[in-house]
All heavy atoms as TSV, in Angstrom:
chain	resi	resn	atom	element	x	y	z
A	1	MET	N	N	13.685	14.145	-25.464
A	1	MET	CA	C	13.590	13.008	-24.581
A	1	MET	C	C	12.355	13.030	-23.753
A	1	MET	O	O	12.030	14.134	-23.120
A	1	MET	CB	C	14.860	13.021	-23.720
A	1	MET	CG	C	14.931	11.870	-22.709
A	1	MET	SD	S	16.525	11.920	-21.901
A	1	MET	CE	C	16.643	10.308	-21.391
A	2	VAL	N	N	11.657	11.926	-23.618
A	2	VAL	CA	C	10.447	11.925	-22.914
A	2	VAL	C	C	10.630	11.272	-21.516
A	2	VAL	O	O	11.282	10.214	-21.519
A	2	VAL	CB	C	9.338	11.054	-23.621
A	2	VAL	CG1	C	8.045	10.934	-22.881
A	2	VAL	CG2	C	9.079	11.649	-25.022
A	3	LYS	N	N	10.232	11.949	-20.518
A	3	LYS	CA	C	10.379	11.356	-19.099
A	3	LYS	C	C	9.163	10.535	-18.858
A	3	LYS	O	O	8.028	10.949	-19.008
A	3	LYS	CB	C	10.423	12.517	-18.122
A	3	LYS	CG	C	11.793	13.125	-17.978
A	3	LYS	CD	C	11.891	13.948	-16.657
A	3	LYS	CE	C	13.280	14.434	-16.485
A	3	LYS	NZ	N	13.372	15.176	-15.259
A	4	VAL	N	N	9.466	9.385	-18.237
A	4	VAL	CA	C	8.404	8.451	-17.907
A	4	VAL	C	C	8.343	8.452	-16.419
A	4	VAL	O	O	9.392	8.235	-15.697
A	4	VAL	CB	C	8.691	7.021	-18.495
A	4	VAL	CG1	C	7.620	6.075	-17.928
A	4	VAL	CG2	C	8.786	7.043	-19.922
A	5	LYS	N	N	7.222	8.725	-15.826
A	5	LYS	CA	C	6.986	8.753	-14.377
A	5	LYS	C	C	6.696	7.256	-13.937
A	5	LYS	O	O	5.640	6.732	-14.430
A	5	LYS	CB	C	5.976	9.705	-13.969
A	5	LYS	CG	C	5.838	9.893	-12.517
A	5	LYS	CD	C	4.981	11.045	-12.166
A	5	LYS	CE	C	5.029	11.269	-10.693
A	5	LYS	NZ	N	4.129	12.364	-10.354
A	6	LEU	N	N	7.464	6.690	-13.097
A	6	LEU	CA	C	7.229	5.381	-12.608
A	6	LEU	C	C	6.489	5.390	-11.223
A	6	LEU	O	O	6.845	6.298	-10.341
A	6	LEU	CB	C	8.527	4.627	-12.384
A	6	LEU	CG	C	9.342	4.445	-13.687
A	6	LEU	CD1	C	10.627	3.700	-13.306
A	6	LEU	CD2	C	8.591	3.464	-14.649
A	7	ASN	N	N	5.549	4.614	-11.108
A	7	ASN	CA	C	4.786	4.521	-9.829
A	7	ASN	C	C	5.403	3.401	-8.979
A	7	ASN	O	O	5.800	2.383	-9.491
A	7	ASN	CB	C	3.315	4.216	-10.001
A	7	ASN	CG	C	2.574	5.454	-10.621
A	7	ASN	OD1	O	2.916	6.531	-10.444
A	7	ASN	ND2	N	1.561	5.179	-11.437
A	8	ARG	N	N	5.442	3.578	-7.679
A	8	ARG	CA	C	5.843	2.526	-6.757
A	8	ARG	C	C	4.901	1.414	-6.791
A	8	ARG	O	O	3.624	1.673	-6.996
A	8	ARG	CB	C	6.031	3.109	-5.373
A	8	ARG	CG	C	7.327	3.639	-5.054
A	8	ARG	CD	C	7.559	3.874	-3.624
A	8	ARG	NE	N	6.652	4.861	-2.981
A	8	ARG	CZ	C	6.022	4.760	-1.903
A	8	ARG	NH1	N	6.171	3.598	-1.199
A	8	ARG	NH2	N	5.209	5.583	-1.466
A	9	ILE	N	N	5.311	0.230	-6.615
A	9	ILE	CA	C	4.369	-0.952	-6.520
A	9	ILE	C	C	4.194	-1.461	-5.115
A	9	ILE	O	O	3.279	-2.208	-4.927
A	9	ILE	CB	C	4.767	-2.054	-7.513
A	9	ILE	CG1	C	6.109	-2.542	-7.225
A	9	ILE	CG2	C	4.702	-1.571	-8.916
A	9	ILE	CD1	C	6.475	-3.779	-8.064
A	10	CYS	N	N	5.131	-1.149	-4.194
A	10	CYS	CA	C	5.053	-1.606	-2.871
A	10	CYS	C	C	4.456	-0.501	-1.963
A	10	CYS	O	O	4.671	0.657	-2.166
A	10	CYS	CB	C	6.472	-1.941	-2.283
A	10	CYS	SG	S	7.138	-3.297	-3.250
A	11	ILE	N	N	3.715	-1.035	-0.971
A	11	ILE	CA	C	3.170	-0.058	0.036
A	11	ILE	C	C	3.743	-0.310	1.415
A	11	ILE	O	O	3.985	-1.431	1.768
A	11	ILE	CB	C	1.600	-0.205	-0.061
A	11	ILE	CG1	C	0.992	1.021	0.640
A	11	ILE	CG2	C	1.162	-1.473	0.462
A	11	ILE	CD1	C	-0.467	1.385	0.258
A	12	TYR	N	N	3.989	0.768	2.130
A	12	TYR	CA	C	4.624	0.718	3.446
A	12	TYR	C	C	3.655	1.310	4.494
A	12	TYR	O	O	2.708	2.001	4.131
A	12	TYR	CB	C	5.892	1.567	3.400
A	12	TYR	CG	C	6.948	0.923	2.438
A	12	TYR	CD1	C	6.964	1.566	1.183
A	12	TYR	CD2	C	7.678	-0.134	2.764
A	12	TYR	CE1	C	7.924	0.966	0.189
A	12	TYR	CE2	C	8.550	-0.653	1.874
A	12	TYR	CZ	C	8.716	-0.124	0.614
A	12	TYR	OH	O	9.537	-0.665	-0.345
A	13	PRO	N	N	3.913	1.038	5.776
A	13	PRO	CA	C	3.082	1.585	6.861
A	13	PRO	C	C	2.850	3.051	6.753
A	13	PRO	O	O	1.736	3.543	7.010
A	13	PRO	CB	C	3.783	1.168	8.145
A	13	PRO	CG	C	4.529	-0.013	7.716
A	13	PRO	CD	C	4.960	0.213	6.305
A	14	LYS	N	N	3.847	3.857	6.415
A	14	LYS	CA	C	3.724	5.317	6.298
A	14	LYS	C	C	2.776	5.698	5.219
A	14	LYS	O	O	1.998	6.591	5.405
A	14	LYS	CB	C	5.147	5.945	6.028
A	14	LYS	CG	C	5.171	7.371	6.215
A	14	LYS	CD	C	5.240	7.726	7.706
A	14	LYS	CE	C	5.441	9.226	7.843
A	14	LYS	NZ	N	5.304	9.584	9.211
A	15	ASP	N	N	2.743	4.920	4.075
A	15	ASP	CA	C	1.800	5.122	3.025
A	15	ASP	C	C	0.332	4.862	3.570
A	15	ASP	O	O	-0.566	5.655	3.302
A	15	ASP	CB	C	1.971	4.274	1.851
A	15	ASP	CG	C	3.405	4.380	1.250
A	15	ASP	OD1	O	3.867	5.543	1.199
A	15	ASP	OD2	O	4.031	3.452	0.870
A	16	VAL	N	N	0.230	3.821	4.321
A	16	VAL	CA	C	-1.084	3.406	4.902
A	16	VAL	C	C	-1.582	4.569	5.785
A	16	VAL	O	O	-2.759	4.995	5.811
A	16	VAL	CB	C	-1.147	2.140	5.629
A	16	VAL	CG1	C	-2.494	1.795	6.215
A	16	VAL	CG2	C	-0.674	0.959	4.653
A	17	GLN	N	N	-0.660	5.082	6.565
A	17	GLN	CA	C	-0.982	6.211	7.393
A	17	GLN	C	C	-1.497	7.375	6.699
A	17	GLN	O	O	-2.500	8.020	6.966
A	17	GLN	CB	C	0.239	6.601	8.291
A	17	GLN	CG	C	0.048	7.780	9.249
A	17	GLN	CD	C	1.336	8.080	9.929
A	17	GLN	OE1	O	2.380	7.866	9.476
A	17	GLN	NE2	N	1.228	8.953	11.021
A	18	ARG	N	N	-0.859	7.726	5.597
A	18	ARG	CA	C	-1.227	8.898	4.784
A	18	ARG	C	C	-2.676	8.719	4.134
A	18	ARG	O	O	-3.464	9.561	4.040
A	18	ARG	CB	C	-0.225	9.117	3.725
A	18	ARG	CG	C	1.071	9.761	4.170
A	18	ARG	CD	C	1.981	10.145	3.075
A	18	ARG	NE	N	1.478	11.193	2.305
A	18	ARG	CZ	C	1.842	11.450	1.034
A	18	ARG	NH1	N	2.640	10.690	0.390
A	18	ARG	NH2	N	1.268	12.402	0.364
A	19	ILE	N	N	-2.867	7.441	3.708
A	19	ILE	CA	C	-4.072	7.125	2.992
A	19	ILE	C	C	-5.262	7.081	3.925
A	19	ILE	O	O	-6.275	7.643	3.664
A	19	ILE	CB	C	-3.962	5.704	2.214
A	19	ILE	CG1	C	-2.961	5.915	1.038
A	19	ILE	CG2	C	-5.302	5.323	1.679
A	19	ILE	CD1	C	-2.569	4.692	0.483
A	20	THR	N	N	-5.148	6.404	5.098
A	20	THR	CA	C	-6.257	6.192	6.033
A	20	THR	C	C	-6.336	7.217	7.127
A	20	THR	O	O	-7.421	7.335	7.713
A	20	THR	CB	C	-6.126	4.841	6.700
A	20	THR	OG1	O	-4.855	4.893	7.480
A	20	THR	CG2	C	-6.041	3.655	5.718
A	21	GLY	N	N	-5.257	7.980	7.440
A	21	GLY	CA	C	-5.305	8.940	8.501
A	21	GLY	C	C	-5.049	8.353	9.842
A	21	GLY	O	O	-5.236	8.958	10.863
A	22	LYS	N	N	-4.797	6.910	9.901
A	22	LYS	CA	C	-4.458	6.340	11.126
A	22	LYS	C	C	-3.060	6.398	11.467
A	22	LYS	O	O	-2.351	6.880	10.710
A	22	LYS	CB	C	-5.137	4.879	11.047
A	22	LYS	CG	C	-6.537	4.763	10.828
A	22	LYS	CD	C	-7.059	3.338	10.916
A	22	LYS	CE	C	-8.484	3.299	10.805
A	22	LYS	NZ	N	-9.127	2.211	11.399
A	23	SER	N	N	-2.701	5.733	12.612
A	23	SER	CA	C	-1.330	5.796	13.065
A	23	SER	C	C	-0.412	4.879	12.128
A	23	SER	O	O	-0.949	3.974	11.450
A	23	SER	CB	C	-1.144	5.383	14.505
A	23	SER	OG	O	-1.419	4.015	14.686
A	24	GLU	N	N	0.816	5.060	12.222
A	24	GLU	CA	C	1.864	4.182	11.468
A	24	GLU	C	C	1.640	2.746	12.042
A	24	GLU	O	O	1.799	1.801	11.267
A	24	GLU	CB	C	3.199	4.698	11.515
A	24	GLU	CG	C	4.148	4.007	10.640
A	24	GLU	CD	C	5.514	4.677	10.550
A	24	GLU	OE1	O	5.642	5.835	11.016
A	24	GLU	OE2	O	6.435	4.114	10.020
A	25	LYS	N	N	1.512	2.625	13.394
A	25	LYS	CA	C	1.401	1.336	14.007
A	25	LYS	C	C	0.102	0.624	13.414
A	25	LYS	O	O	0.145	-0.567	13.236
A	25	LYS	CB	C	1.230	1.418	15.513
A	25	LYS	CG	C	1.341	0.161	16.224
A	25	LYS	CD	C	1.498	0.264	17.720
A	25	LYS	CE	C	1.607	-1.084	18.334
A	25	LYS	NZ	N	1.844	-0.943	19.802
A	26	SER	N	N	-0.974	1.350	13.295
A	26	SER	CA	C	-2.155	0.765	12.630
A	26	SER	C	C	-1.898	0.293	11.214
A	26	SER	O	O	-2.414	-0.720	10.759
A	26	SER	CB	C	-3.337	1.752	12.710
A	26	SER	OG	O	-3.684	2.059	13.959
A	27	GLY	N	N	-1.073	1.057	10.560
A	27	GLY	CA	C	-0.636	0.709	9.231
A	27	GLY	C	C	0.091	-0.594	9.175
A	27	GLY	O	O	-0.115	-1.511	8.263
A	28	ARG	N	N	1.037	-0.788	10.126
A	28	ARG	CA	C	1.775	-2.031	10.226
A	28	ARG	C	C	0.795	-3.195	10.537
A	28	ARG	O	O	0.938	-4.356	9.929
A	28	ARG	CB	C	2.808	-1.996	11.374
A	28	ARG	CG	C	4.098	-1.211	10.917
A	28	ARG	CD	C	5.145	-1.447	11.940
A	28	ARG	NE	N	4.979	-0.939	13.219
A	28	ARG	CZ	C	5.106	0.382	13.619
A	28	ARG	NH1	N	5.549	1.288	12.775
A	28	ARG	NH2	N	4.859	0.712	14.840
A	29	ARG	N	N	-0.146	-2.946	11.369
A	29	ARG	CA	C	-1.008	-4.112	11.654
A	29	ARG	C	C	-1.921	-4.479	10.536
A	29	ARG	O	O	-2.131	-5.663	10.230
A	29	ARG	CB	C	-2.065	-3.624	12.785
A	29	ARG	CG	C	-1.355	-3.838	14.243
A	29	ARG	CD	C	-2.339	-3.690	15.340
A	29	ARG	NE	N	-3.070	-2.371	15.279
A	29	ARG	CZ	C	-2.837	-1.411	16.167
A	29	ARG	NH1	N	-1.919	-1.553	17.009
A	29	ARG	NH2	N	-3.603	-0.310	15.973
A	30	LEU	N	N	-2.422	-3.424	9.735
A	30	LEU	CA	C	-3.160	-3.651	8.577
A	30	LEU	C	C	-2.420	-4.511	7.490
A	30	LEU	O	O	-2.903	-5.468	6.959
A	30	LEU	CB	C	-3.687	-2.422	7.944
A	30	LEU	CG	C	-4.506	-2.490	6.710
A	30	LEU	CD1	C	-5.774	-3.425	6.927
A	30	LEU	CD2	C	-4.985	-1.129	6.189
A	31	LEU	N	N	-1.102	-4.055	7.287
A	31	LEU	CA	C	-0.319	-4.776	6.311
A	31	LEU	C	C	0.044	-6.158	6.746
A	31	LEU	O	O	0.063	-7.087	5.947
A	31	LEU	CB	C	0.984	-3.986	6.083
A	31	LEU	CG	C	0.910	-2.647	5.362
A	31	LEU	CD1	C	2.250	-1.930	5.248
A	31	LEU	CD2	C	0.186	-2.844	4.035
A	32	LYS	N	N	0.089	-6.442	8.079
A	32	LYS	CA	C	0.350	-7.763	8.596
A	32	LYS	C	C	-0.921	-8.591	8.370
A	32	LYS	O	O	-0.868	-9.776	7.947
A	32	LYS	CB	C	0.647	-7.629	10.113
A	32	LYS	CG	C	0.898	-9.028	10.653
A	32	LYS	CD	C	1.150	-8.905	12.174
A	32	LYS	CE	C	1.448	-10.369	12.659
A	32	LYS	NZ	N	1.798	-10.412	14.062
A	33	LYS	N	N	-2.123	-8.048	8.557
A	33	LYS	CA	C	-3.408	-8.758	8.280
A	33	LYS	C	C	-3.497	-9.100	6.753
A	33	LYS	O	O	-3.897	-10.194	6.465
A	33	LYS	CB	C	-4.518	-7.828	8.604
A	33	LYS	CG	C	-5.183	-7.954	9.901
A	33	LYS	CD	C	-6.415	-7.179	9.886
A	33	LYS	CE	C	-6.949	-6.952	11.397
A	33	LYS	NZ	N	-8.124	-6.065	11.385
A	34	ILE	N	N	-3.122	-8.174	5.956
A	34	ILE	CA	C	-3.222	-8.413	4.510
A	34	ILE	C	C	-2.194	-9.581	4.095
A	34	ILE	O	O	-2.531	-10.410	3.422
A	34	ILE	CB	C	-2.845	-7.158	3.705
A	34	ILE	CG1	C	-3.954	-6.135	3.839
A	34	ILE	CG2	C	-2.727	-7.506	2.206
A	34	ILE	CD1	C	-3.616	-4.801	3.285
A	35	ARG	N	N	-0.995	-9.488	4.619
A	35	ARG	CA	C	0.035	-10.572	4.461
A	35	ARG	C	C	-0.547	-11.932	4.859
A	35	ARG	O	O	-0.286	-12.932	4.151
A	35	ARG	CB	C	1.241	-10.266	5.264
A	35	ARG	CG	C	2.515	-10.241	4.406
A	35	ARG	CD	C	3.715	-9.827	5.182
A	35	ARG	NE	N	4.200	-8.599	4.769
A	35	ARG	CZ	C	4.247	-7.534	5.428
A	35	ARG	NH1	N	3.572	-7.448	6.669
A	35	ARG	NH2	N	4.576	-6.302	4.962
A	36	GLU	N	N	-1.110	-11.986	6.058
A	36	GLU	CA	C	-1.711	-13.196	6.601
A	36	GLU	C	C	-2.722	-13.679	5.635
A	36	GLU	O	O	-2.820	-14.937	5.344
A	36	GLU	CB	C	-2.210	-13.019	8.007
A	36	GLU	CG	C	-1.162	-12.911	9.045
A	36	GLU	CD	C	-1.640	-12.516	10.364
A	36	GLU	OE1	O	-2.897	-12.210	10.535
A	36	GLU	OE2	O	-0.876	-12.429	11.336
A	37	ARG	N	N	-3.735	-12.883	5.177
A	37	ARG	CA	C	-4.844	-13.274	4.289
A	37	ARG	C	C	-4.272	-13.818	3.011
A	37	ARG	O	O	-4.856	-14.648	2.418
A	37	ARG	CB	C	-5.688	-12.020	4.104
A	37	ARG	CG	C	-6.824	-12.180	3.085
A	37	ARG	CD	C	-8.002	-12.974	3.543
A	37	ARG	NE	N	-8.651	-12.490	4.781
A	37	ARG	CZ	C	-9.641	-11.625	4.737
A	37	ARG	NH1	N	-10.144	-11.267	3.617
A	37	ARG	NH2	N	-10.200	-11.270	5.894
A	38	LEU	N	N	-3.153	-13.222	2.475
A	38	LEU	CA	C	-2.653	-13.622	1.209
A	38	LEU	C	C	-1.623	-14.822	1.310
A	38	LEU	O	O	-1.134	-15.305	0.361
A	38	LEU	CB	C	-1.932	-12.469	0.554
A	38	LEU	CG	C	-2.824	-11.289	0.145
A	38	LEU	CD1	C	-1.971	-10.109	-0.385
A	38	LEU	CD2	C	-3.869	-11.689	-0.889
A	39	GLY	N	N	-1.372	-15.139	2.609
A	39	GLY	CA	C	-0.435	-16.298	2.765
A	39	GLY	C	C	1.016	-15.988	2.468
A	39	GLY	O	O	1.805	-16.777	2.085
A	40	LYS	N	N	1.356	-14.656	2.712
A	40	LYS	CA	C	2.708	-14.256	2.511
A	40	LYS	C	C	3.419	-14.244	3.780
A	40	LYS	O	O	2.889	-14.176	4.852
A	40	LYS	CB	C	2.723	-12.760	1.894
A	40	LYS	CG	C	2.236	-12.551	0.577
A	40	LYS	CD	C	2.481	-11.217	0.079
A	40	LYS	CE	C	2.202	-11.172	-1.450
A	40	LYS	NZ	N	2.772	-9.881	-1.934
A	41	GLU	N	N	4.853	-14.330	3.633
A	41	GLU	CA	C	5.601	-14.387	4.858
A	41	GLU	C	C	5.933	-12.924	5.197
A	41	GLU	O	O	5.835	-12.047	4.462
A	41	GLU	CB	C	6.952	-15.146	4.387
A	41	GLU	CG	C	6.664	-16.593	4.182
A	41	GLU	CD	C	7.891	-17.385	3.872
A	41	GLU	OE1	O	8.988	-16.952	4.207
A	41	GLU	OE2	O	7.820	-18.426	3.242
A	42	ASN	N	N	6.571	-12.824	6.477
A	42	ASN	CA	C	6.765	-11.469	6.919
A	42	ASN	C	C	7.702	-10.619	6.115
A	42	ASN	O	O	7.660	-9.403	6.078
A	42	ASN	CB	C	7.424	-11.598	8.386
A	42	ASN	CG	C	6.390	-11.996	9.385
A	42	ASN	OD1	O	5.179	-11.789	9.143
A	42	ASN	ND2	N	6.845	-12.548	10.508
A	43	HIS	N	N	8.724	-11.202	5.394
A	43	HIS	CA	C	9.638	-10.485	4.680
A	43	HIS	C	C	9.106	-10.040	3.292
A	43	HIS	O	O	9.755	-9.315	2.645
A	43	HIS	CB	C	10.915	-11.243	4.454
A	43	HIS	CG	C	10.766	-12.448	3.535
A	43	HIS	ND1	N	10.317	-13.637	4.080
A	43	HIS	CD2	C	11.003	-12.669	2.303
A	43	HIS	CE1	C	10.250	-14.574	3.144
A	43	HIS	NE2	N	10.658	-13.903	1.982
A	44	GLN	N	N	7.929	-10.569	2.872
A	44	GLN	CA	C	7.328	-10.275	1.508
A	44	GLN	C	C	6.588	-8.954	1.589
A	44	GLN	O	O	5.971	-8.595	2.517
A	44	GLN	CB	C	6.482	-11.371	1.106
A	44	GLN	CG	C	7.318	-12.649	0.829
A	44	GLN	CD	C	6.466	-13.844	0.362
A	44	GLN	OE1	O	5.439	-14.160	1.109
A	44	GLN	NE2	N	6.810	-14.482	-0.765
A	45	PHE	N	N	6.672	-8.264	0.415
A	45	PHE	CA	C	5.980	-6.925	0.302
A	45	PHE	C	C	4.565	-7.071	-0.071
A	45	PHE	O	O	4.115	-8.098	-0.662
A	45	PHE	CB	C	6.685	-6.048	-0.760
A	45	PHE	CG	C	8.163	-5.690	-0.428
A	45	PHE	CD1	C	9.093	-6.270	-0.994
A	45	PHE	CD2	C	8.351	-4.731	0.550
A	45	PHE	CE1	C	10.549	-5.925	-0.704
A	45	PHE	CE2	C	9.644	-4.313	0.838
A	45	PHE	CZ	C	10.686	-4.937	0.286
A	46	ILE	N	N	3.786	-6.038	0.285
A	46	ILE	CA	C	2.394	-5.893	-0.238
A	46	ILE	C	C	2.398	-4.881	-1.329
A	46	ILE	O	O	2.939	-3.799	-1.232
A	46	ILE	CB	C	1.482	-5.379	0.947
A	46	ILE	CG1	C	1.608	-6.368	2.139
A	46	ILE	CG2	C	0.103	-5.172	0.454
A	46	ILE	CD1	C	1.003	-7.725	1.857
A	47	THR	N	N	1.788	-5.210	-2.448
A	47	THR	CA	C	1.719	-4.296	-3.602
A	47	THR	C	C	0.513	-3.437	-3.417
A	47	THR	O	O	-0.374	-3.661	-2.647
A	47	THR	CB	C	1.556	-5.112	-4.924
A	47	THR	OG1	O	0.287	-5.800	-4.926
A	47	THR	CG2	C	2.681	-6.121	-5.091
A	48	THR	N	N	0.608	-2.313	-4.188
A	48	THR	CA	C	-0.566	-1.404	-4.187
A	48	THR	C	C	-1.892	-2.037	-4.640
A	48	THR	O	O	-2.935	-1.804	-4.183
A	48	THR	CB	C	-0.258	-0.153	-5.019
A	48	THR	OG1	O	0.106	-0.542	-6.323
A	48	THR	CG2	C	0.898	0.700	-4.397
A	49	GLY	N	N	-1.713	-2.978	-5.546
A	49	GLY	CA	C	-2.920	-3.711	-6.091
A	49	GLY	C	C	-3.489	-4.592	-5.065
A	49	GLY	O	O	-4.717	-4.647	-4.868
A	50	GLU	N	N	-2.706	-5.317	-4.319
A	50	GLU	CA	C	-3.110	-6.159	-3.181
A	50	GLU	C	C	-3.718	-5.295	-2.142
A	50	GLU	O	O	-4.824	-5.675	-1.592
A	50	GLU	CB	C	-2.055	-6.970	-2.615
A	50	GLU	CG	C	-1.457	-8.001	-3.558
A	50	GLU	CD	C	-0.173	-8.630	-3.104
A	50	GLU	OE1	O	0.602	-7.970	-2.356
A	50	GLU	OE2	O	0.177	-9.711	-3.694
A	51	PHE	N	N	-3.188	-4.168	-1.844
A	51	PHE	CA	C	-3.789	-3.232	-0.804
A	51	PHE	C	C	-5.088	-2.733	-1.267
A	51	PHE	O	O	-6.118	-2.668	-0.577
A	51	PHE	CB	C	-2.767	-2.189	-0.489
A	51	PHE	CG	C	-3.310	-1.083	0.500
A	51	PHE	CD1	C	-3.193	-1.442	1.883
A	51	PHE	CD2	C	-3.837	0.011	0.125
A	51	PHE	CE1	C	-3.610	-0.535	2.872
A	51	PHE	CE2	C	-4.282	0.975	1.035
A	51	PHE	CZ	C	-4.207	0.709	2.396
A	52	ALA	N	N	-5.220	-2.348	-2.578
A	52	ALA	CA	C	-6.481	-1.879	-3.100
A	52	ALA	C	C	-7.517	-2.876	-3.089
A	52	ALA	O	O	-8.727	-2.607	-2.724
A	52	ALA	CB	C	-6.204	-1.451	-4.566
A	53	THR	N	N	-7.186	-4.094	-3.489
A	53	THR	CA	C	-8.212	-5.230	-3.453
A	53	THR	C	C	-8.701	-5.430	-2.067
A	53	THR	O	O	-9.868	-5.562	-1.779
A	53	THR	CB	C	-7.593	-6.456	-4.025
A	53	THR	OG1	O	-7.142	-6.237	-5.341
A	53	THR	CG2	C	-8.584	-7.578	-3.947
A	54	TYR	N	N	-7.767	-5.433	-1.046
A	54	TYR	CA	C	-8.162	-5.712	0.336
A	54	TYR	C	C	-9.061	-4.645	0.961
A	54	TYR	O	O	-10.062	-4.909	1.621
A	54	TYR	CB	C	-6.935	-5.973	1.261
A	54	TYR	CG	C	-7.266	-6.428	2.584
A	54	TYR	CD1	C	-7.447	-7.664	2.989
A	54	TYR	CD2	C	-7.342	-5.427	3.609
A	54	TYR	CE1	C	-7.693	-8.047	4.237
A	54	TYR	CE2	C	-7.560	-5.761	4.982
A	54	TYR	CZ	C	-7.805	-7.181	5.203
A	54	TYR	OH	O	-8.118	-7.518	6.459
A	55	THR	N	N	-8.630	-3.385	0.662
A	55	THR	CA	C	-9.286	-2.224	1.349
A	55	THR	C	C	-10.587	-1.737	0.464
A	55	THR	O	O	-11.358	-1.016	1.058
A	55	THR	CB	C	-8.443	-1.019	1.501
A	55	THR	OG1	O	-7.952	-0.623	0.223
A	55	THR	CG2	C	-7.287	-1.402	2.394
A	56	GLY	N	N	-10.568	-2.074	-0.794
A	56	GLY	CA	C	-11.669	-1.486	-1.604
A	56	GLY	C	C	-11.436	-0.086	-2.136
A	56	GLY	O	O	-12.322	0.480	-2.647
A	57	ILE	N	N	-10.278	0.429	-1.973
A	57	ILE	CA	C	-9.829	1.720	-2.396
A	57	ILE	C	C	-9.266	1.537	-3.778
A	57	ILE	O	O	-8.538	0.613	-4.091
A	57	ILE	CB	C	-8.741	2.380	-1.496
A	57	ILE	CG1	C	-9.323	2.485	-0.081
A	57	ILE	CG2	C	-8.361	3.755	-2.093
A	57	ILE	CD1	C	-8.309	2.918	0.966
A	58	THR	N	N	-9.684	2.459	-4.759
A	58	THR	CA	C	-9.195	2.255	-6.041
A	58	THR	C	C	-7.634	2.413	-6.248
A	58	THR	O	O	-7.122	3.282	-5.492
A	58	THR	CB	C	-9.921	3.226	-7.051
A	58	THR	OG1	O	-9.466	4.588	-6.670
A	58	THR	CG2	C	-11.434	3.071	-7.072
A	59	PRO	N	N	-6.973	1.659	-7.119
A	59	PRO	CA	C	-5.588	1.775	-7.291
A	59	PRO	C	C	-5.180	3.168	-7.753
A	59	PRO	O	O	-4.120	3.691	-7.291
A	59	PRO	CB	C	-5.246	0.798	-8.377
A	59	PRO	CG	C	-6.338	-0.134	-8.276
A	59	PRO	CD	C	-7.517	0.556	-7.868
A	60	GLU	N	N	-6.086	3.872	-8.557
A	60	GLU	CA	C	-5.794	5.237	-8.916
A	60	GLU	C	C	-5.652	6.176	-7.779
A	60	GLU	O	O	-4.761	7.049	-7.725
A	60	GLU	CB	C	-6.806	5.712	-9.944
A	60	GLU	CG	C	-6.869	4.938	-11.204
A	60	GLU	CD	C	-7.605	3.643	-11.178
A	60	GLU	OE1	O	-8.408	3.438	-10.215
A	60	GLU	OE2	O	-7.315	2.759	-11.981
A	61	LEU	N	N	-6.607	6.036	-6.842
A	61	LEU	CA	C	-6.596	6.836	-5.578
A	61	LEU	C	C	-5.293	6.582	-4.784
A	61	LEU	O	O	-4.658	7.540	-4.335
A	61	LEU	CB	C	-7.842	6.706	-4.928
A	61	LEU	CG	C	-8.149	7.723	-3.783
A	61	LEU	CD1	C	-8.193	9.118	-4.216
A	61	LEU	CD2	C	-9.489	7.386	-3.098
A	62	ILE	N	N	-4.948	5.355	-4.596
A	62	ILE	CA	C	-3.798	5.014	-3.857
A	62	ILE	C	C	-2.536	5.599	-4.472
A	62	ILE	O	O	-1.710	6.121	-3.862
A	62	ILE	CB	C	-3.634	3.474	-3.729
A	62	ILE	CG1	C	-4.818	2.933	-2.832
A	62	ILE	CG2	C	-2.324	3.056	-3.152
A	62	ILE	CD1	C	-4.991	1.467	-2.830
A	63	ASN	N	N	-2.369	5.399	-5.790
A	63	ASN	CA	C	-1.225	6.009	-6.579
A	63	ASN	C	C	-1.181	7.518	-6.381
A	63	ASN	O	O	-0.070	8.136	-6.324
A	63	ASN	CB	C	-1.331	5.590	-7.982
A	63	ASN	CG	C	-0.881	4.165	-8.186
A	63	ASN	OD1	O	-0.116	3.636	-7.354
A	63	ASN	ND2	N	-1.373	3.539	-9.157
A	64	GLN	N	N	-2.323	8.166	-6.288
A	64	GLN	CA	C	-2.382	9.603	-6.053
A	64	GLN	C	C	-1.600	10.007	-4.777
A	64	GLN	O	O	-0.800	10.885	-4.637
A	64	GLN	CB	C	-3.759	10.203	-5.957
A	64	GLN	CG	C	-4.167	10.956	-7.099
A	64	GLN	CD	C	-5.547	11.565	-6.898
A	64	GLN	OE1	O	-6.432	10.808	-6.331
A	64	GLN	NE2	N	-5.758	12.821	-7.224
A	65	TYR	N	N	-1.823	9.230	-3.634
A	65	TYR	CA	C	-1.257	9.433	-2.405
A	65	TYR	C	C	0.187	9.131	-2.384
A	65	TYR	O	O	1.004	9.708	-1.685
A	65	TYR	CB	C	-1.971	8.712	-1.245
A	65	TYR	CG	C	-3.169	9.373	-0.751
A	65	TYR	CD1	C	-4.395	9.108	-1.287
A	65	TYR	CD2	C	-3.037	10.169	0.295
A	65	TYR	CE1	C	-5.577	9.846	-0.811
A	65	TYR	CE2	C	-4.142	10.813	0.893
A	65	TYR	CZ	C	-5.445	10.658	0.326
A	65	TYR	OH	O	-6.478	11.343	0.768
A	66	LEU	N	N	0.660	8.116	-3.195
A	66	LEU	CA	C	2.039	7.773	-3.240
A	66	LEU	C	C	2.887	8.741	-4.068
A	66	LEU	O	O	3.998	8.764	-3.857
A	66	LEU	CB	C	2.081	6.363	-3.862
A	66	LEU	CG	C	1.443	5.219	-3.087
A	66	LEU	CD1	C	1.689	3.913	-3.753
A	66	LEU	CD2	C	1.910	5.168	-1.632
A	67	THR	N	N	2.341	9.515	-4.986
A	67	THR	CA	C	3.012	10.382	-5.811
A	67	THR	C	C	2.972	11.844	-5.274
A	67	THR	O	O	3.726	12.655	-5.790
A	67	THR	CB	C	2.493	10.368	-7.251
A	67	THR	OG1	O	1.127	10.749	-7.283
A	67	THR	CG2	C	2.769	8.986	-7.867
A	68	ASP	N	N	2.115	12.175	-4.365
A	68	ASP	CA	C	2.026	13.506	-3.852
A	68	ASP	C	C	3.202	13.858	-3.002
A	68	ASP	O	O	3.803	13.143	-2.410
A	68	ASP	CB	C	0.739	13.751	-3.056
A	68	ASP	CG	C	-0.471	13.893	-4.006
A	68	ASP	OD1	O	-0.226	13.929	-5.206
A	68	ASP	OD2	O	-1.639	13.805	-3.566
């Protein structure tokens, strides 16, 4: 049996904190900015792809932080 490792597709303020080294509150503000830019509502999630596009960080690098 082969195990398949699934990557998360949603990013949370705590993830932003780990990636950027800023506070969790800064992570919430950044995700709010991204949501506003994308025209999303408050209850909608930000994907790792959207975060990567907005910040210019490669999706591979982001996924590394999410799986560590």
